[in-house]
C-alpha positions as CSV (number, residue, x, y, z in Angstrom):
1,X,19.6,-10.9,17.8
2,X,23.2,-9.9,18.4
3,X,24.9,-7.4,16.1
4,X,27.9,-8.4,14.1
5,X,29.9,-5.9,16.2
6,X,28.9,-7.7,19.4
7,X,29.7,-11.2,17.9
8,X,33.1,-10.0,16.8
9,X,33.9,-8.5,20.2
10,X,32.9,-11.8,21.9
11,X,35.2,-13.8,19.7
12,X,38.1,-11.4,20.3
13,X,37.3,-11.6,24.1
14,X,37.3,-15.4,24.1
15,X,40.6,-15.4,22.1
16,X,42.2,-13.1,24.7
17,X,40.8,-15.0,27.7
18,X,42.4,-18.3,26.5
19,X,45.8,-16.7,27.1
20,X,45.3,-14.1,29.9
21,X,44.6,-15.3,33.4
22,X,45.0,-13.5,36.7
23,X,46.5,-14.8,39.9
24,X,46.5,-13.4,43.5
25,X,50.0,-12.0,43.0
26,X,49.3,-10.7,39.4
27,X,45.6,-10.2,38.9
28,X,43.8,-9.6,35.6
29,X,42.7,-6.0,35.0
30,X,39.4,-6.4,33.2
31,X,37.7,-3.5,31.4
32,X,34.1,-3.2,30.5
33,X,32.9,-0.2,28.5
34,X,29.3,0.8,28.1
35,X,28.0,3.7,26.1
36,X,28.1,6.1,29.1
37,X,30.3,4.5,31.8
38,X,33.5,2.5,32.1
39,X,34.2,-0.2,34.7
40,X,37.5,-1.9,35.7
41,X,38.2,-4.8,38.0
42,X,41.2,-6.7,39.3
43,X,40.3,-10.3,39.2
44,X,42.0,-13.4,40.7
45,X,40.9,-16.1,38.2
46,X,42.2,-19.0,40.3
47,X,39.9,-18.3,43.2
48,X,37.3,-16.6,41.0
49,X,37.1,-13.4,43.1
50,X,37.2,-9.7,42.3
51,X,39.9,-8.1,44.4
52,X,39.5,-4.4,43.6
53,X,37.0,-2.5,41.4
54,X,36.4,1.0,40.2
55,X,34.0,2.6,37.9
56,X,32.9,6.0,36.5
57,X,29.6,5.6,38.4
58,X,31.3,6.1,41.8
59,X,31.8,9.5,43.4
60,X,35.3,10.1,42.1
61,X,37.2,13.4,41.8
62,X,36.1,14.2,38.2
63,X,36.4,18.0,38.4
64,X,38.8,18.1,35.4
65,X,37.2,15.2,33.6
66,X,35.3,16.9,30.7
67,X,34.6,13.9,28.5
68,X,34.4,10.1,28.7
69,X,38.1,9.6,27.9
70,X,39.1,11.9,30.8
71,X,36.8,10.0,33.1
72,X,38.3,6.7,32.1
73,X,41.7,8.1,33.0
74,X,40.5,9.0,36.4
75,X,39.0,5.5,36.9
76,X,42.3,4.0,35.9
77,X,44.2,6.2,38.4
78,X,41.8,5.4,41.2
79,X,42.0,1.7,40.5
80,X,45.9,1.9,40.5
81,X,45.9,3.7,43.8
82,X,43.6,1.1,45.4
83,X,45.7,-1.7,44.0
84,X,49.0,-0.2,45.4
85,X,47.2,0.3,48.8
86,X,46.3,-3.4,48.7
87,X,50.0,-4.3,47.9
88,X,49.4,-5.2,44.2
89,X,52.0,-3.7,41.8
90,X,51.7,-6.0,38.7
91,X,48.7,-6.8,36.6
92,X,47.8,-8.5,33.4
93,X,45.7,-6.3,31.1
94,X,42.5,-7.7,29.6
95,X,40.9,-5.2,27.2
96,X,37.8,-7.2,27.0
97,X,37.6,-7.5,23.2
98,X,37.7,-3.7,22.8
99,X,40.3,-2.0,20.6
100,X,43.2,-0.5,22.5
101,X,42.4,3.2,21.9
102,X,40.2,5.9,23.3
103,X,38.7,5.1,26.7
104,X,40.4,1.7,27.1
105,X,43.8,3.2,26.4
106,X,43.1,6.1,28.7
107,X,42.1,3.8,31.5
108,X,45.3,1.7,31.0
109,X,47.5,4.8,31.0
110,X,45.8,6.2,34.1
111,X,46.6,2.9,35.9
112,X,50.2,3.0,34.7
113,X,50.6,6.6,35.9
114,X,49.3,5.5,39.3
115,X,52.1,2.9,39.5
116,X,50.8,-0.4,38.2
117,X,53.0,-2.4,35.9
118,X,51.5,-4.3,33.0
């Protein structure tokens, strides 16, 4: 049985996805947050393919990342650098039904600092 929190997040996620779609020129930056890790992908919804991905499970330079919020910022920065290397500068942000604070906000700001435009 799903919790009320999960059901609420799914309904928010569906409401966002009705509006937000990614293209090859302007992909969707999708965020998934688990209890321990954070994952981000750039998705082209027209072809249904993931273009670029990054997560906190990878071997990233996390030497100054003390907590999960700092790790999310590093993941956003790495994703932004990979996107710029692939020639992508603009994205559409999909927070995945999560509130825009904490780790989700930190990931978005890390991607913006790397040079992505939302």
